[in-house]
KEFIMI-100599 format. One line per field, with one value per atom (N, C-alpha, C): atom name; x, y, z. Coordinates in steps of 0.2 Angstrom, whole numbers, padded with zeros to 4 digits. Example, Ala and Ser with C-alpha at 12.3 -4.5 7.8 and 13.67 -1.06 7.14 Angstrom:
BEGIN
name	(N; CA; C; N; CA; C)
east	(0066; 0062; 0066; 0064; 0068; 0064)
north	(-0028; -0022; -0016; -0011; -0005; 0000)
up	(0039; 0039; 0039; 0035; 0036; 0039)
// end
This chain:
BEGIN
name	(N; CA; C; N; CA; C; N; CA; C; N; CA; C; N; CA; C; N; CA; C; N; CA; C; N; CA; C; N; CA; C; N; CA; C; N; CA; C; N; CA; C; N; CA; C; N; CA; C; N; CA; C; N; CA; C; N; CA; C; N; CA; C; N; CA; C; N; CA; C; N; CA; C; N; CA; C; N; CA; C; N; CA; C; N; CA; C; N; CA; C; N; CA; C; N; CA; C; N; CA; C; N; CA; C; N; CA; C; N; CA; C; N; CA; C; N; CA; C; N; CA; C; N; CA; C; N; CA; C; N; CA; C; N; CA; C; N; CA; C; N; CA; C; N; CA; C; N; CA; C; N; CA; C; N; CA; C; N; CA; C; N; CA; C; N; CA; C; N; CA; C; N; CA; C; N; CA; C; N; CA; C; N; CA; C; N; CA; C; N; CA; C; N; CA; C; N; CA; C; N; CA; C; N; CA; C; N; CA; C; N; CA; C; N; CA; C; N; CA; C; N; CA; C; N; CA; C; N; CA; C; N; CA; C; N; CA; C; N; CA; C; N; CA; C; N; CA; C; N; CA; C; N; CA; C; N; CA; C; N; CA; C; N; CA; C; N; CA; C; N; CA; C; N; CA; C; N; CA; C)
east	(0379; 0386; 0387; 0390; 0392; 0399; 0401; 0407; 0410; 0416; 0419; 0426; 0427; 0433; 0437; 0443; 0447; 0452; 0453; 0459; 0463; 0470; 0475; 0481; 0485; 0490; 0496; 0497; 0502; 0501; 0505; 0504; 0511; 0515; 0521; 0519; 0523; 0521; 0520; 0514; 0513; 0506; 0504; 0498; 0492; 0491; 0485; 0484; 0490; 0490; 0489; 0492; 0491; 0483; 0480; 0473; 0469; 0470; 0466; 0466; 0472; 0473; 0469; 0469; 0465; 0458; 0456; 0449; 0446; 0450; 0448; 0448; 0452; 0453; 0447; 0444; 0439; 0432; 0431; 0425; 0423; 0416; 0413; 0413; 0417; 0418; 0412; 0407; 0400; 0396; 0398; 0394; 0397; 0404; 0408; 0413; 0414; 0419; 0424; 0430; 0435; 0439; 0441; 0446; 0450; 0457; 0461; 0465; 0465; 0469; 0474; 0480; 0486; 0487; 0487; 0488; 0496; 0500; 0507; 0509; 0513; 0515; 0513; 0515; 0513; 0518; 0517; 0522; 0520; 0524; 0523; 0515; 0512; 0505; 0500; 0502; 0499; 0499; 0505; 0505; 0501; 0500; 0496; 0489; 0487; 0480; 0478; 0483; 0482; 0482; 0485; 0485; 0478; 0474; 0468; 0462; 0465; 0460; 0458; 0461; 0459; 0462; 0458; 0461; 0465; 0471; 0475; 0478; 0478; 0481; 0484; 0489; 0493; 0492; 0491; 0491; 0497; 0502; 0509; 0508; 0504; 0503; 0509; 0513; 0518; 0516; 0511; 0507; 0500; 0497; 0490; 0489; 0494; 0493; 0490; 0490; 0487; 0480; 0477; 0470; 0465; 0466; 0461; 0461; 0466; 0467; 0463; 0463; 0459; 0451; 0449; 0442; 0440; 0444; 0442; 0442; 0447; 0447; 0440; 0438; 0432; 0426; 0426; 0420; 0420; 0426; 0426; 0425; 0426; 0425; 0417; 0413; 0406; 0405; 0409; 0409; 0402; 0400; 0394; 0395)
north	(0480; 0480; 0483; 0479; 0481; 0484; 0490; 0493; 0492; 0489; 0487; 0491; 0495; 0498; 0495; 0492; 0489; 0494; 0495; 0499; 0495; 0496; 0492; 0496; 0494; 0498; 0499; 0493; 0493; 0487; 0486; 0480; 0477; 0476; 0472; 0465; 0460; 0453; 0452; 0450; 0448; 0444; 0442; 0438; 0441; 0447; 0451; 0453; 0455; 0457; 0451; 0446; 0440; 0438; 0438; 0436; 0441; 0447; 0452; 0450; 0449; 0447; 0441; 0436; 0430; 0431; 0435; 0437; 0440; 0445; 0449; 0444; 0440; 0435; 0430; 0429; 0424; 0427; 0434; 0438; 0438; 0437; 0436; 0443; 0444; 0450; 0453; 0449; 0451; 0454; 0453; 0456; 0461; 0461; 0465; 0469; 0475; 0480; 0482; 0479; 0480; 0486; 0490; 0495; 0494; 0495; 0494; 0501; 0503; 0509; 0507; 0508; 0507; 0513; 0513; 0519; 0522; 0517; 0519; 0518; 0513; 0513; 0507; 0506; 0500; 0495; 0489; 0484; 0478; 0472; 0467; 0465; 0465; 0463; 0467; 0474; 0479; 0476; 0474; 0472; 0466; 0461; 0455; 0457; 0462; 0465; 0468; 0473; 0476; 0471; 0466; 0461; 0458; 0458; 0455; 0461; 0467; 0472; 0477; 0476; 0480; 0486; 0492; 0498; 0499; 0500; 0501; 0507; 0511; 0517; 0517; 0522; 0522; 0530; 0531; 0538; 0540; 0536; 0538; 0542; 0540; 0543; 0541; 0545; 0543; 0542; 0545; 0544; 0546; 0548; 0550; 0557; 0560; 0567; 0567; 0562; 0562; 0559; 0559; 0555; 0559; 0565; 0569; 0566; 0564; 0560; 0554; 0550; 0544; 0546; 0551; 0553; 0555; 0558; 0560; 0555; 0550; 0544; 0540; 0539; 0535; 0538; 0545; 0548; 0548; 0548; 0548; 0542; 0536; 0530; 0528; 0531; 0530; 0522; 0519; 0512; 0510; 0504; 0502; 0500)
up	(0550; 0551; 0558; 0563; 0569; 0569; 0571; 0571; 0578; 0579; 0585; 0585; 0591; 0592; 0597; 0596; 0601; 0603; 0609; 0612; 0616; 0614; 0618; 0619; 0624; 0626; 0620; 0617; 0612; 0608; 0603; 0598; 0597; 0602; 0602; 0603; 0602; 0603; 0610; 0612; 0619; 0619; 0625; 0626; 0624; 0626; 0625; 0618; 0615; 0608; 0603; 0605; 0601; 0601; 0607; 0608; 0604; 0604; 0601; 0593; 0590; 0583; 0582; 0586; 0585; 0585; 0590; 0591; 0584; 0582; 0576; 0570; 0570; 0564; 0564; 0570; 0571; 0570; 0570; 0569; 0562; 0561; 0555; 0551; 0546; 0543; 0539; 0538; 0536; 0541; 0547; 0553; 0557; 0557; 0561; 0557; 0559; 0556; 0562; 0562; 0567; 0566; 0571; 0571; 0577; 0577; 0583; 0584; 0590; 0592; 0597; 0596; 0600; 0604; 0611; 0614; 0614; 0612; 0612; 0604; 0602; 0596; 0592; 0585; 0581; 0583; 0582; 0583; 0578; 0578; 0573; 0573; 0578; 0578; 0574; 0573; 0569; 0562; 0560; 0553; 0551; 0556; 0555; 0555; 0559; 0558; 0552; 0550; 0543; 0537; 0538; 0532; 0531; 0537; 0536; 0535; 0534; 0532; 0537; 0543; 0549; 0549; 0551; 0551; 0558; 0558; 0564; 0565; 0571; 0572; 0578; 0579; 0585; 0587; 0594; 0596; 0599; 0600; 0603; 0609; 0614; 0620; 0625; 0627; 0632; 0639; 0641; 0647; 0646; 0651; 0650; 0648; 0646; 0644; 0637; 0633; 0626; 0626; 0632; 0632; 0628; 0627; 0623; 0616; 0613; 0607; 0607; 0612; 0613; 0612; 0616; 0616; 0609; 0606; 0599; 0594; 0595; 0591; 0592; 0598; 0600; 0596; 0597; 0594; 0586; 0583; 0576; 0573; 0576; 0574; 0574; 0578; 0578; 0580; 0584; 0585; 0589; 0588; 0591; 0598)
// end
């Protein structure tokens, strides 16, 4: 199983967010385990991803001040 950590600014409705949801939906769940981290907040796209079994978290970083939380998240997921 290949673990993939996707990092995105936010999960409101937009082009990058929608394409990320489509990409994850098209990936073979037997070979890939996806996790998504939003640097800001959850949004409607987060619910779509969760409905397919993807773990989604939000770091609520207002600016780059919370970047240490991102580093910790990357390490804890042990993504490939």
